[in-house]
C-alpha positions in Angstrom: -21.5 41.7 125.8 -19.0 38.9 124.6 -15.8 39.6 122.9 -15.3 37.9 119.4 -12.2 36.3 118.1 -11.6 39.3 115.9 -10.9 41.7 118.9 -8.5 39.0 120.2 -6.8 39.1 116.9 -6.6 42.8 116.7 -4.9 43.7 120.2 -1.4 43.0 119.1 -2.1 45.0 116.0 -3.2 48.4 118.4 -0.1 47.9 120.5 2.5 48.3 117.5 4.4 51.4 117.4 4.1 52.3 113.6 1.3 52.5 111.1 2.9 51.0 108.0 2.1 48.4 105.2 2.3 45.5 107.6 -0.4 47.0 109.7 -2.8 47.1 106.7 -2.0 43.4 105.9 -2.3 42.3 109.4 -5.7 44.1 109.7 -6.6 42.5 106.3 -5.6 39.0 107.9 -7.4 39.3 111.0 -10.9 40.5 109.2 -10.4 37.7 106.6 -9.8 35.0 109.6 -12.9 36.3 111.4 -14.9 35.6 108.1 -15.8 39.1 107.2 -15.4 38.0 103.5 -13.1 39.1 100.8 -15.4 41.8 99.2 -16.4 43.2 102.1 -12.8 43.2 103.9 -11.3 44.8 100.6 -14.2 47.7 100.7 -13.9 48.3 104.4 -10.0 48.7 104.4 -10.2 51.2 101.3 -12.3 53.5 103.3 -10.5 53.1 106.3 -7.0 53.5 104.8 -8.0 56.6 102.7 -9.5 58.2 105.8 -6.4 57.5 107.8 -4.1 58.9 105.3 -6.3 62.0 104.9 -6.3 62.8 108.5 -2.7 61.7 108.9 -2.9 59.1 111.3 0.5 57.6 112.4 -0.1 54.8 114.9 -2.1 51.7 114.6 -4.2 52.4 117.9 -5.5 55.7 116.2 -7.1 53.2 113.5 -9.2 51.6 116.0 -11.7 54.2 116.7 -11.7 54.9 112.7 -12.3 51.3 112.1 -15.2 50.8 114.8 -16.7 54.0 113.1 -17.0 52.5 109.8 -18.4 49.3 110.7 -20.8 50.9 112.7 -22.0 52.8 109.9 -22.1 50.1 107.5 -24.1 48.1 109.8 -26.4 50.9 110.7 -27.7 51.0 107.2 -29.9 48.1 107.9 -32.8 48.8 110.4 -32.9 46.1 113.0 -36.2 47.2 114.3 -38.7 43.9 114.4 -42.1 44.8 113.0 -44.7 43.4 115.4 -47.5 46.2 115.4 -50.2 43.7 113.8 -52.3 41.8 116.5 -51.2 39.1 116.3 -48.2 39.6 114.9 -47.1 36.5 113.1 -43.6 35.3 112.8 -42.2 32.7 110.9 -38.8 31.1 112.0 -36.9 29.6 109.3 -33.7 27.8 108.9 -31.6 24.6 108.4 -31.5 21.9 111.1 -29.0 22.3 113.7 -28.8 26.3 113.9 -30.3 26.2 117.2 -33.9 27.4 115.7 -35.9 25.6 118.6 -33.8 27.2 121.3 -33.9 30.6 119.4 -37.7 30.3 119.7 -37.8 29.7 123.3 -35.4 32.5 124.1 -37.3 34.8 121.4 -40.8 34.0 123.5 -39.0 34.9 126.8 -37.6 38.2 125.0 -41.1 39.3 124.2 -42.7 38.2 127.6 -40.2 40.3 129.3 -41.3 43.3 127.3 -45.0 42.4 128.4 -46.1 40.6 125.4 -48.4 37.8 125.4 -47.1 34.7 123.1 -48.0 31.7 121.5 -45.7 29.3 119.8 -46.8 27.2 116.8 -45.1 23.8 116.7 -45.5 23.6 112.9 -42.3 21.3 112.4 -44.0 18.3 112.4 -41.4 16.0 110.9 -39.4 16.2 114.0 -41.3 14.6 117.0 -38.3 15.9 119.0 -38.9 19.4 117.9 -42.4 19.6 119.4 -41.4 18.3 122.6 -38.6 20.7 122.9 -40.5 23.4 121.9 -43.3 22.6 124.5 -40.1 22.5 127.2 -39.3 26.1 125.8 -42.7 27.1 126.0 -43.0 26.4 129.8 -39.8 28.1 130.6 -40.9 31.2 128.7 -44.3 31.3 130.1 -45.7 31.2 126.5 -48.6 29.0 125.2 -48.2 26.5 122.6 -50.2 24.7 119.9 -48.8 21.4 119.1 -49.7 18.8 116.1 -52.8 17.0 117.0 -51.7 13.7 115.4 -48.4 12.7 114.1 -47.5 13.6 110.6 -50.1 16.6 110.7 -49.6 19.0 108.0 -47.5 21.8 109.1 -49.6 24.6 107.6 -52.6 23.3 109.6 -51.0 23.6 112.7 -49.8 27.2 111.8 -53.3 28.1 110.9 -54.6 26.6 114.2 -51.9 28.5 116.2 -53.0 31.7 114.7 -56.6 31.1 114.8 -56.2 30.7 118.4 -54.2 33.5 119.1 -56.9 35.7 117.1 -59.6 34.3 119.6 -57.5 34.9 122.7 -56.0 38.2 121.5 -52.3 37.3 121.8 -49.8 39.8 120.9 -47.5 37.4 118.9 -47.2 34.0 117.2 -44.0 32.6 116.6 -44.3 29.4 114.0 -41.5 26.8 114.0 -40.9 25.6 110.4 -39.1 22.4 109.0 -35.3 23.1 108.3 -34.5 19.8 106.7 -32.9 19.9 103.2 -33.8 16.8 101.3 -35.1 18.7 98.2 -35.0 22.5 97.9 -38.2 22.4 96.1 -39.9 20.3 98.7 -39.1 22.5 101.6 -39.7 25.9 99.9 -43.1 24.5 98.9 -43.9 23.5 102.4 -42.9 27.0 103.5 -44.9 28.8 101.1 -48.0 26.8 101.8 -47.8 27.4 105.6 -47.4 31.2 104.7 -50.2 31.1 102.4 -52.7 29.5 105.1 -51.7 31.7 107.6 -52.1 34.7 105.6 -55.9 33.6 105.1 -56.3 35.0 108.4 -53.7 37.6 109.0 -50.4 39.1 107.2 -47.0 37.6 108.4 -45.3 40.3 110.2 -41.7 38.9 109.9 -39.8 35.9 108.6 -36.6 35.6 110.5 -33.8 33.3 109.3 -31.8 31.6 112.1 -28.0 31.4 111.0 -25.4 29.3 113.2 -22.4 32.1 113.3 -19.9 29.2 114.2 -20.2 28.0 111.0 -19.4 31.4 109.1 -19.5 31.5 105.5 -20.6 27.9 105.1 -23.7 28.5 107.3 -24.5 31.5 105.1 -24.2 29.4 102.0 -26.2 26.6 103.0 -29.2 29.4 104.0 -29.1 31.0 100.5 -32.1 29.0 99.6 -33.9 30.3 102.5 -32.7 34.0 101.2 -34.0 33.3 97.7 -37.4 31.8 98.3 -38.7 32.3 101.9 -39.4 36.1 102.1 -36.8 36.5 104.6 -37.2 40.1 106.5 -34.4 39.6 109.0 -31.8 37.4 110.6 -31.0 36.0 114.0 -27.7 34.9 114.8 -27.1 32.0 117.2 -24.2 30.8 118.9 -22.4 34.4 118.6 -20.0 33.8 121.7 -16.3 33.6 122.6 -15.9 30.7 119.9 -17.7 32.4 116.8 -16.2 34.6 114.3 -17.7 38.1 114.8 -17.0 39.3 111.0 -19.4 37.0 109.9 -22.1 39.4 110.8 -20.3 41.7 108.2 -20.3 39.3 105.8 -23.9 38.4 106.3 -25.4 41.7 105.8 -23.0 42.8 103.0 -24.0 39.4 100.9 -27.8 39.7 101.7 -28.9 43.0 102.4 -31.0 41.8 105.5 -31.0 43.3 108.7 -29.7 41.2 111.8 -32.8 41.6 114.2 -31.6 39.6 117.1 -28.5 38.0 118.6 -28.1 34.9 120.5 -24.9 34.6 122.6 -25.0 32.2 125.3 -27.2 29.2 126.1 -29.5 30.8 128.8 -33.1 31.5 128.2 -32.1 35.0 128.6 -29.4 35.2 126.1 -30.9 36.7 123.1 -31.2 40.5 122.7 -31.8 42.9 119.9 -29.3 43.9 117.6 -27.2 47.3 118.0 -24.9 48.4 115.3 -22.8 50.6 117.9 -22.3 48.1 120.4 -21.6 45.6 118.0 -18.9 47.2 116.5 -17.5 48.2 119.7 -17.3 44.8 120.7 -16.2 43.4 117.7 -12.7 45.1 117.7 -12.3 45.6 121.4 
């Protein structure tokens, strides 16, 4: 697992000899620099400091395990399990352009194929011709089927409908539907997403609506995505680009602010660089 910048910032702190006020100030600074957010940082440190004082910790290194334990406990409040029991299980993938939505769909398809699931991708972001071409490439790499627009400018909802209908006919396990991420106007985007969902649900329920967020943009990325959280019926989050350049504390702020579980993490460019979210593994990697 990748080691994120919070862990690097904390290494010197754990090597200090004395646990004093400067330790807590340094820890607060590291969390804020890692994009954990002011509210989350204050709440976390209040818990950790109270417990450290209660049990009489005297060295910064002793705080490390306690910090990981509390972060894990917070993250574990949210269930990262993907709901894919329907046949087909329909997953809408939403997010602004540029967050890695297209590549995430390709990696997700491979992730599911590796688990023995049959997969069909619906290329319903018909606004961007490049998105359709890119998805077709990823579908081939992931050994997944794909339904693309029959003509330029085809209604996204009709592409989604065709994808789900084909999946039902062929008894496909999971349908991944790409959606537009352009932000010309909030109302137009939400109207389009709402229509896609309504049309799909004439055939079968939508199992998941996953919002893709770019971890490298930190708090700015979360702010840009708030419209999806408010209006798109999001059920879970996918964090992309969560590698050595990302601020790992972003995950803490995301869950504290949205109340949504992180269900998948992308931490590299390869086809296999997508995995399920583990609170314990993430908390450990975050501060190492």
